C-alpha positions in Angstrom: 0.0 0.0 0.0 1.4 3.4 -1.0 2.0 6.0 1.7 1.8 9.7 1.1 2.3 12.8 3.3 -0.1 15.7 3.5 -0.9 18.6 5.7 -4.4 18.2 7.3 -6.5 19.4 10.1 -7.1 16.5 12.6 -10.1 16.4 14.9 -10.1 13.8 17.7 -13.2 13.3 19.9 -14.2 10.9 22.6 -17.1 10.5 25.0 -16.4 11.8 28.6 -16.9 9.1 31.3 -17.7 6.5 28.6 -16.8 3.5 30.8 -19.2 4.8 33.6 -22.0 5.3 31.0 -21.5 1.8 29.6 -21.3 0.3 33.1 -24.7 1.8 34.1 -26.6 1.4 30.8 -24.6 -0.4 28.1 -27.3 -0.9 25.5 -28.9 2.6 26.1 -25.5 4.3 25.9 -24.6 2.5 22.7 -27.9 3.4 21.0 -27.7 7.1 22.1 -24.1 7.4 20.9 -25.0 5.8 17.6 -28.0 8.2 17.1 -25.8 11.3 17.9 -23.2 10.2 15.4 -25.8 9.4 12.6 -28.0 12.4 13.2 -25.6 15.2 14.2 -21.9 14.4 14.0 -21.6 12.7 10.6 -23.8 15.3 8.8 -21.9 18.2 10.4 -18.5 16.7 9.3 -19.9 16.2 5.8 -21.3 19.7 5.7 -17.9 21.1 6.6 -16.1 19.0 3.9 -14.5 16.7 6.3 -14.4 12.9 6.5 -14.5 10.3 9.3 -11.1 8.5 9.4 -12.3 5.9 11.9 -14.6 5.3 14.8 -12.8 4.4 18.1 -15.6 2.8 20.1 -16.1 5.8 22.4 -15.3 8.5 19.8 -14.0 9.2 16.3 -11.1 10.7 14.3 -11.8 13.0 11.4 -9.8 15.1 9.0 -10.5 18.4 7.2 -8.6 20.1 4.3 -9.4 23.4 6.1 -8.6 24.1 9.7 -11.3 26.8 9.7 -13.9 24.1 8.7 -12.6 21.8 11.4 -13.0 24.3 14.2 -16.4 25.5 13.0 -17.6 21.9 12.7 -16.4 21.2 16.3 -18.2 24.2 17.7 -21.5 23.3 15.9 -21.2 19.7 17.1 -20.7 20.7 20.7 -23.6 23.2 20.6 -25.8 20.6 18.9 -24.9 18.0 21.6 -25.8 20.5 24.3 -29.3 20.9 22.8 -29.7 17.1 22.4 -28.7 16.6 26.1 -31.1 19.2 27.4 -33.5 17.7 29.8 -31.6 14.4 30.1 -30.4 13.5 33.6 -26.6 13.8 34.1 -26.1 10.0 34.2 -27.5 9.7 30.6 -25.8 12.7 29.0 -23.2 12.0 26.3 -20.7 14.8 26.1 -17.8 14.9 23.7 -14.3 16.1 24.4 -12.6 17.5 21.3 -9.0 18.2 20.3 -7.9 19.8 17.0 -4.4 20.0 15.5 -3.0 21.0 12.2 -0.1 18.8 11.1 1.7 16.8 8.6 0.4 13.2 8.5 1.2 9.9 6.7 -1.8 8.8 4.7 -2.1 5.1 4.0 -5.3 4.0 2.4 -8.2 5.5 4.5 -6.1 5.8 7.6 -3.7 8.6 8.8 -0.8 8.3 11.2 1.9 10.5 12.7 2.8 13.0 15.3 0.0 15.4 14.1 -2.6 12.7 14.9 -1.1 12.0 18.3 -1.1 15.7 19.3 -4.8 15.9 18.4 -5.6 12.9 20.5 -3.7 14.4 23.5 -5.5 17.7 23.1 -8.8 15.9 23.3 -7.8 14.4 26.7 -7.2 17.9 28.0 -10.6 19.2 27.0 -13.4 19.3 29.5 -16.7 17.6 28.6 -18.5 19.7 26.0 -15.4 21.8 25.2 -12.7 22.0 22.6 -8.9 22.3 22.9 -6.7 23.3 20.0 -3.0 23.6 19.4 -1.1 26.8 19.0 -0.9 26.5 15.2 -4.7 26.0 14.9 -5.3 29.1 17.1 -3.0 31.2 14.9 -4.7 30.0 11.7 -8.3 30.7 12.8 -8.3 33.5 15.4 -9.0 36.2 12.8 -11.2 34.1 10.6 -13.9 32.9 13.1 -16.0 34.7 15.6 -14.6 32.8 18.6 -12.1 33.8 21.3 -9.4 31.5 22.7 -8.2 31.0 26.2 -4.4 30.4 26.5 -4.1 27.3 28.8 -0.3 27.4 28.6 2.2 24.7 27.8 1.1 21.2 28.8 3.2 18.0 29.0 1.2 15.2 27.6 1.6 11.4 27.2 4.1 10.1 24.6 4.9 13.7 23.2 8.4 14.7 24.1 7.9 18.4 23.8 5.4 20.5 25.7 2.2 21.4 23.7 0.8 24.9 23.8 -2.9 24.5 24.4 -5.8 26.9 23.8 -9.4 26.4 24.8 -12.2 27.6 22.5 -14.6 30.1 24.1 -17.7 30.1 22.0 -19.1 33.5 22.8 -22.8 33.8 22.7 -23.1 30.2 21.9 -21.5 29.1 25.1 -24.8 29.3 27.0 -26.0 26.3 25.0 -23.0 24.2 25.8 -23.5 21.6 28.5 -20.3 22.3 30.3 -21.1 25.9 31.2 -20.3 26.9 34.8 -22.4 24.8 37.1 -23.6 25.9 40.6 -21.3 24.7 43.4 -22.0 21.3 44.8 -23.1 21.1 48.4 -20.4 19.9 50.7 -21.1 16.5 52.3 -21.6 16.1 56.0 -18.2 14.6 56.6 -14.7 15.8 55.6 -14.2 15.6 51.9 -11.1 15.5 49.7 -10.1 15.3 46.0 -6.6 14.0 45.1 -5.5 15.7 41.9 -3.2 14.0 39.4 0.4 14.3 40.6 3.1 15.9 38.4 5.6 13.5 36.9 9.0 15.1 37.7 11.1 12.2 36.5 12.1 13.9 33.3 10.7 10.9 31.4 7.2 11.1 29.9 7.1 7.3 29.9 6.9 7.4 33.7 3.6 9.2 33.6 1.8 5.9 34.3 3.8 5.5 37.5 2.8 9.0 38.9 -0.9 8.2 38.0 -0.6 4.8 39.8 0.7 6.5 42.9 -2.3 8.8 43.0 -4.7 5.9 42.6 -3.0 4.1 45.5 -3.3 7.2 47.7 -6.9 7.6 46.9 -7.5 3.9 47.8 -5.7 4.3 51.1 -7.7 7.4 52.0 -10.9 5.7 50.9 -10.5 3.2 53.7 -11.2 5.9 56.3 -14.9 5.6 56.7 -15.4 9.1 58.1 -13.7 10.7 55.0 -15.5 11.4 51.7 -13.0 10.8 48.9 -13.7 11.8 45.2 -13.1 8.9 42.8 -10.1 9.1 40.5 -12.3 9.2 37.3 -13.6 12.6 38.5 -10.4 14.1 39.9 -8.4 13.0 36.8 -10.5 15.2 34.5 -8.2 18.0 35.8 -5.1 16.3 34.6 -2.8 18.7 32.6 -4.9 21.7 33.4 -4.0 24.9 35.3 -5.2 24.3 38.8 -7.8 26.7 40.4 -8.3 25.1 43.8 -11.4 27.1 44.6 -13.1 26.1 41.3 -12.2 22.5 41.9 -13.7 22.6 45.3 -16.9 24.1 43.9 -17.2 21.7 41.0 -16.4 18.5 43.0 -18.1 19.6 46.3 -15.0 19.0 48.5 -13.4 20.9 51.4 -9.8 19.8 50.8 -7.7 19.3 47.7 -4.4 17.4 47.6 -1.9 18.1 44.9 1.7 16.7 44.6 4.5 15.3 42.5 6.4 12.1 42.0 10.1 11.8 41.1 11.4 8.4 40.2 15.2 8.1 39.5 16.6 4.6 39.3 15.5 2.8 42.5 14.9 6.0 44.4 11.6 7.7 44.8 10.4 11.0 46.1 6.7 12.0 46.7 5.9 15.6 47.4 2.4 16.6 48.5 0.4 19.6 49.7 -3.0 19.8 51.3 -5.1 22.9 50.5 -8.3 24.2 51.9 -10.5 24.6 48.8 -12.6 27.4 50.4 -9.7 29.7 51.2 -6.8 28.3 49.0 -4.8 28.2 52.3 -2.0 25.6 52.4 -2.7 23.4 55.5 0.2 21.0 55.2 3.1 20.1 52.9 5.7 17.5 53.1 7.9 15.2 51.0 8.6 11.5 51.4 11.8 9.9 50.2 12.6 6.2 49.9 13.4 3.3 47.6 11.1 1.4 45.3 11.1 -1.3 47.9 9.5 1.1 50.3 6.8 2.3 47.9 3.8 0.9 49.8 5.0 2.3 53.1 5.5 5.7 51.4 1.9 5.6 50.1 0.6 4.9 53.5 2.7 7.6 55.1 1.2 10.2 52.7 -2.4 9.0 53.4 -1.8 8.9 57.1 -0.3 12.4 57.2 -3.2 13.9 55.3 -5.7 12.2 57.5 -3.9 13.4 60.6 -4.2 17.0 59.4 -7.9 16.7 58.6 -8.7 14.9 61.8 -6.0 15.2 64.5 -7.6 12.4 66.6 -7.3 9.8 63.9 -5.9 6.6 65.1 -3.0 5.4 63.0 -4.5 1.9 62.7 -7.5 3.4 60.8 -5.3 4.1 57.7 -3.5 0.7 57.7 -4.7 -2.0 55.4 -7.2 -4.4 56.9 -6.0 -7.1 54.4 -2.6 -8.1 53.2 -0.9 -6.2 50.3 -2.1 -7.5 46.9 1.5 -8.2 46.0 5.0 -7.6 47.3 6.5 -8.2 43.9 7.5 -4.8 42.6 7.9 -6.0 39.0 4.3 -7.3 39.0 3.1 -4.0 40.5 5.0 -2.1 37.8 3.5 -4.3 35.0 0.0 -3.7 36.5 0.5 0.1 36.4 1.9 0.1 32.9 -1.0 -2.1 31.7 -3.6 0.3 33.1 -1.9 3.3 31.6 -1.5 1.7 28.1 -5.1 0.6 28.0 -6.5 4.1 28.9 -6.7 5.0 25.2 -9.0 2.1 24.5 -7.4 1.1 21.2 -7.4 -2.5 20.1 -3.6 -2.8 19.9 -3.2 -1.1 23.3 -5.7 -3.3 25.0 -3.9 -6.4 23.7 -0.6 -5.1 24.9 -2.1 -4.3 28.3 -3.5 -7.8 28.6 -0.1 -9.3 27.9 1.5 -7.1 30.6 -1.2 -8.2 33.1 -0.7 -11.8 32.2 3.0 -11.4 32.8 2.2 -9.9 36.2 -0.1 -12.8 37.0 2.5 -15.4 36.0 4.9 -13.7 38.5 2.2 -13.4 41.2 -0.7 -15.8 40.6 -2.7 -14.4 43.5 -2.4 -10.7 42.5 -6.1 -9.9 42.9 -6.2 -6.4 41.2 -4.3 -7.7 38.2 -6.6 -10.7 37.8 -9.7 -8.4 38.1 -8.3 -5.9 35.6 -7.5 -8.6 33.1 -11.0 -9.9 33.4 -12.6 -6.5 32.6 -10.3 -5.9 29.7 -11.5 -9.2 28.2 -15.0 -7.9 28.6 -13.9 -4.7 26.7 -12.7 -6.9 23.8 -16.3 -8.0 23.4 -17.9 -4.6 24.1 -15.8 -3.1 21.3 -16.3 -6.2 19.0 -12.5 -6.8 19.0 -12.6 -10.5 19.5 -13.3 -12.9 16.6 -16.4 -15.1 16.7 -14.2 -18.2 17.1 -12.4 -16.6 20.0 -15.6 -15.3 21.8 -16.3 -18.3 23.9 -12.7 -18.7 25.0 -12.5 -15.0 25.8 -15.6 -15.2 28.0 -14.3 -18.3 29.8 -11.0 -16.6 30.5 -12.7 -13.4 31.8 -14.9 -15.4 34.2 -11.9 -17.5 35.3 -9.8 -14.3 36.0 -12.8 -12.8 37.9 -13.2 -15.9 40.1 -9.5 -16.1 40.8 -9.5 -12.4 41.8 -12.3 -13.0 44.3 -10.5 -15.9 45.9 -7.3 -13.8 46.1 -8.7 -10.5 47.4 -12.2 -11.1 48.8 -12.1 -7.8 50.7 -10.8 -5.4 48.0 -13.6 -3.1 46.8 -12.0 -2.6 43.4 -11.7 -6.4 42.9 -15.3 -6.9 44.0 -16.6 -4.2 41.7 -14.7 -5.5 38.6 -15.6 -9.1 39.3 -19.3 -8.1 39.7 -19.2 -6.4 36.3 -17.6 -9.4 34.6 -19.8 -12.0 36.1 -23.0 -9.9 35.4 -21.9 -9.1 31.8 -21.2 -12.7 30.9 -24.5 -14.1 32.2 -23.6 -15.4 35.6 -25.8 -14.9 38.6 -27.0 -11.3 38.6 -28.0 -11.4 42.2 -24.5 -12.5 43.1 -23.0 -9.7 41.1 -25.2 -7.2 42.9 -24.2 -8.6 46.2 -20.6 -8.1 45.3 -21.3 -4.4 44.5 -23.1 -4.0 47.8 -20.1 -5.5 49.7 -17.7 -3.2 47.8 -19.7 -0.2 48.9 -19.9 -1.5 52.5 -16.1 -1.9 52.6 -15.5 1.5 51.0 -18.4 4.0 50.9 -16.4 6.3 48.6 -15.8 3.6 46.0 -16.7 4.5 42.4 -16.0 2.1 39.6 -13.8 3.8 36.9 
């Protein structure tokens, strides 16, 4: 097949919180997304002389000969989605995040590849639901040609792109009132202390270590969630702020929390440093800051130290035992733990090749540690995703289902008191026709163990 290069405007879009939507109403979400694409998105792309390159399960990739057409199309799609979502409850709204870049791509058949496509995909992850992020070159090309203004979001370090990307958000002027992500009234604070843990900065100097920093945050959230008097925001909500300039007061209003934790992770060889600061979201006052140094062999102790220190600031009378794990660590094998974190990071894009790579990494982790409950549970749910996205051949379907159920059952035997394992196992067993009552019982037990638990 002949490959050619061309300059093109690339539009990448995905559905915010797609996994949550599918988890609560799989068939309904699929049908609503299909209707939005057929009735709004595809006609708008055609109207603005673009073409769909491919659908990605939870979104799409399109290209335009004109960057002006690409931005105008994106704005009209977002405004149209706001109108279509009007009157729907939040749990049923489908909201797109859109990224647009102008770049040189490799065209091969109907597909396009290259750094220009990758940048568009990363811009999409920085956009809030219902909004659009564009690169610096797009902003320069269209700012005097379209009746929109642009907010400079600064340089952002994004996954798998070596250089920082200058990002601009599209402000849609008079049309902004129709967009579903307009400023929302502040959420009411819960009755008990509440906290959101924001994505930590990766200071390792290696973008490939981003997965490790995200994994540290997830572990700290899990540790804090074990404190029953503390309300902890799930990572799939707090991670929507990844790569954005932080306004602590705004985050407090939007998530309904009193405290915000931000921090950084630096990994150099076998040494590790975690820096963290606890902030009062109402006043922006720094309540506590500290750093924790150790080796990779101390990683689990460091995570507990961070969580214990935070809890001690929020509630000075906290007993140290309250933060300690009630069950054994899921693994003491650091290589298996690293494989688990890498798999979760790679699969976050939900592309077929990435999901296959993630499964291979998880199976390596399981071979090293056969009773690694979280790895078994994650492998089970990724096998469900293969079927959800129609990525398994018909002849492989039965084998895939059997492997998913086997992983889920092994995970339950290995970690019967881990809320994350219980939630994933419930989803797998329910999805593949096992006892629905048993699956619901697993969900109830997960929430009893961790009232702040939210399945990502």
